[in-house]
C-alpha positions in Angstrom: 0.0 0.0 0.0 1.3 3.4 -0.9 1.4 6.0 1.9 -0.9 8.8 0.8 -0.5 12.3 2.3 -3.9 13.5 3.6 -5.2 16.6 1.9 -7.6 18.9 3.7 -9.1 21.3 1.2 -11.6 24.2 1.4 -13.6 25.4 -1.6 -14.8 28.9 -0.8 -17.0 29.2 -3.9 -18.5 32.7 -4.2 -17.6 33.9 -0.7 -15.1 36.4 0.8 -13.5 39.7 -0.2 -9.8 39.9 -0.7 -9.3 41.4 2.8 -11.3 38.6 4.3 -9.3 36.0 2.4 -6.0 37.3 3.6 -7.2 37.5 7.2 -8.5 34.0 7.1 -5.2 32.5 5.8 -3.2 34.4 8.5 -5.6 33.3 11.2 -5.6 29.7 10.1 -1.8 29.6 10.0 -1.7 30.9 13.6 -4.1 28.0 14.6 -2.6 25.1 12.7 1.0 26.1 12.0 2.4 24.4 8.9 1.5 20.7 9.3 4.0 18.2 8.1 1.8 15.1 8.1 -1.0 16.5 6.0 -1.5 19.2 3.3 -3.9 22.1 3.5 -5.4 23.6 0.3 -7.7 26.6 -0.2 -9.6 27.5 -3.3 -10.6 31.2 -2.9 -12.5 33.3 -5.5 -10.4 34.2 -8.5 -10.2 37.8 -7.4 -8.2 36.8 -4.3 -5.7 34.3 -5.8 -2.8 36.6 -6.3 -3.5 38.6 -3.1 -3.2 35.6 -0.8 -0.4 33.9 -2.7 2.4 35.0 -0.4 0.5 34.3 2.8 -0.3 30.8 1.5 3.3 30.1 0.6 4.5 31.4 4.0 2.0 29.0 5.7 2.9 26.1 3.5 -0.6 25.9 2.2 -1.6 25.0 -1.4 -3.5 27.4 -3.6 -6.2 26.2 -6.1 -8.4 27.7 -8.6 -12.1 26.8 -8.5 -12.3 26.1 -12.3 -10.6 26.6 -15.6 -11.3 26.5 -19.3 -9.7 24.0 -21.6 -8.4 26.7 -24.0 -5.3 28.8 -23.3 -6.7 32.0 -24.7 -9.6 33.2 -26.8 -13.0 34.9 -26.9 -14.4 33.2 -23.7 -15.8 36.0 -21.6 -15.7 35.3 -17.9 -13.4 32.2 -18.2 -9.9 31.6 -17.0 -7.0 29.6 -18.5 -4.8 27.1 -16.7 -1.7 29.3 -17.4 -3.5 32.3 -15.7 -4.0 30.2 -12.6 -0.4 29.2 -12.5 0.6 32.9 -13.0 -1.5 33.7 -9.9 0.3 31.1 -7.8 -2.0 28.1 -8.1 -0.7 24.5 -8.0 -4.2 22.9 -8.2 -7.6 23.5 -9.8 -11.0 22.0 -8.9 -12.7 20.6 -11.9 -16.1 18.9 -12.4 -17.7 20.2 -9.2 -21.4 19.3 -9.1 -22.3 23.0 -9.2 -20.4 23.3 -12.4 -22.0 20.2 -13.8 -25.6 20.8 -12.8 -25.9 24.6 -12.6 -23.5 25.5 -15.4 -24.3 22.6 -17.7 -20.8 21.1 -17.8 -20.7 17.7 -19.4 -18.4 14.7 -18.7 -16.7 15.5 -22.0 -16.0 19.1 -21.0 -14.6 18.0 -17.7 -12.3 15.6 -19.4 -11.0 18.4 -21.7 -10.4 20.6 -18.7 -8.4 17.8 -16.9 -6.2 17.3 -19.9 -5.7 21.0 -20.4 -4.7 21.4 -16.7 -2.2 18.7 -17.0 -0.7 20.2 -20.1 0.4 23.0 -17.8 1.3 20.7 -14.9 -1.6 22.2 -12.9 -2.9 19.3 -10.7 -6.6 18.7 -11.1 -8.9 17.9 -8.2 -11.6 16.1 -10.1 -15.1 15.8 -8.5 -17.5 13.0 -9.1 -20.8 12.1 -7.5 -24.4 11.2 -7.9 -27.7 13.0 -7.4 -30.3 11.8 -4.9 -32.5 10.2 -7.6 -29.5 8.4 -9.1 -28.6 7.0 -5.7 -32.2 5.9 -4.9 -32.3 4.2 -8.3 -29.2 2.2 -7.5 -27.1 4.1 -10.0 -24.3 5.5 -7.8 -21.6 3.2 -9.1 -22.6 3.6 -12.7 -22.7 7.4 -12.5 -19.4 7.7 -10.6 -17.6 5.3 -13.0 -18.9 7.1 -16.1 -17.7 10.5 -14.7 -14.3 9.0 -13.7 -13.6 7.4 -17.0 -14.4 10.6 -18.9 -12.3 12.7 -16.6 -9.2 10.4 -16.9 -9.6 9.7 -20.6 -6.2 10.4 -22.3 -4.4 11.0 -19.0 -1.2 9.1 -18.6 -0.6 6.7 -15.7 2.0 9.0 -14.2 -0.3 12.0 -14.2 -3.3 9.9 -13.1 -1.4 8.9 -10.0 -0.9 12.6 -9.1 -4.5 13.6 -9.9 -6.6 14.2 -6.9 -10.2 12.8 -7.0 -13.1 13.9 -4.8 -16.2 12.0 -4.2 -19.0 14.4 -3.6 -22.5 13.0 -3.4 -24.6 15.8 -4.8 -27.4 15.1 -2.3 -25.0 15.8 0.6 -23.5 19.1 -0.7 -24.9 22.1 1.3 -27.8 20.1 2.6 -26.5 19.1 6.0 -26.9 15.5 5.0 -23.6 13.5 5.0 -22.9 10.1 3.6 -22.2 7.8 6.5 -18.5 6.7 6.8 -19.6 3.3 5.5 -21.4 4.9 2.4 -18.4 7.1 1.7 -15.9 4.3 2.1 -17.9 2.0 -0.3 -17.8 4.6 -3.1 -14.2 5.5 -2.4 -13.2 1.8 -2.7 -15.1 1.6 -6.0 -13.2 4.6 -7.3 -9.9 3.1 -6.4 -10.9 -0.2 -8.0 -11.9 1.6 -11.2 -8.5 3.4 -11.2 -6.8 0.0 -10.9 -8.9 -1.2 -13.8 -8.0 1.8 -15.9 -4.3 1.8 -15.0 -2.9 -0.6 -12.4 -2.9 -1.2 -8.7 0.3 0.9 -8.2 -1.5 3.9 -9.7 -4.7 3.3 -7.9 -2.9 3.0 -4.5 -1.2 6.3 -5.1 -4.3 8.3 -6.1 -5.7 10.5 -3.3 -9.5 10.4 -3.0 -11.2 13.1 -1.0 -14.7 13.1 0.5 -16.9 16.2 0.1 -20.4 16.7 1.2 -21.3 18.5 4.5 -18.0 17.6 6.2 -18.0 19.1 9.7 -15.8 19.1 12.8 -18.2 16.6 14.2 -17.8 13.9 11.5 -14.4 14.5 10.1 -12.6 12.1 12.5 -14.9 9.2 11.5 -14.6 9.9 7.8 -10.8 10.2 7.9 -10.6 6.8 9.7 -11.9 5.1 6.6 -9.2 3.2 4.6 -9.8 4.8 1.2 -10.6 8.4 2.3 -7.5 10.5 2.0 -8.8 13.9 2.8 -11.8 16.2 2.5 -13.1 18.9 0.2 -15.0 21.2 2.4 -17.6 23.9 1.5 -19.5 25.7 4.3 -17.3 24.4 7.2 -14.3 25.8 5.3 -15.5 29.4 5.5 -14.8 29.8 9.3 -11.4 29.5 10.8 -12.8 27.7 13.9 -14.4 24.9 12.0 -11.8 24.5 9.3 -8.9 24.4 11.7 -10.6 21.5 13.5 -11.1 19.7 10.2 -7.4 20.3 9.3 -6.5 18.9 12.8 -8.7 15.8 12.5 -7.8 12.8 14.7 -8.5 9.5 13.0 
């Protein structure tokens, strides 16, 4: 079994001004220090990326964009290119989040194009997969997650796949207060790892980090992180407050 460094990530979505972002990073660093046994990642709004870059580096935290386009430049109003994220100090980018898929109409094919474009610039993708409530109730969880996973990794080399971060986010648990039980989460995480072994090999599968996202809170993070195939969390609401996110970062499994 490959030792996988836990990754505790916060996706701030459309929250926080530049000043609030900087203050948060500085306060979080005071609370957590610079952990050596786990990585901390924050994905702020695009407007704050460059402004918090130095504070993030000083803290030893990783900086991520919340999305990117698959083209490097062009007439794509409101979009951002992988190279622009790198220029702002990012090492990672979140792709395929359920809000992008279901509110912005992103398809599996579009997500795959973004993943390949990110890797062309050596920007590490955090690829989100997950089912809606009706899909889970119909017994389609494995089918949906497998389809999304295959499309996202299509054309990605084994070496890059091993360094890709995956995130299982059941859509029915995002922002609803409902959380998959550790057993439910572990079941899907194990499936994702098995599918990665099928697409590549066990060495690649054992090296891929798979995060859980979906109403992660200080009260459930320890149990989730105790699961064999959960390598970290992708946090929404609980990542907006220093008190709650520092406890998530300092989980005890």
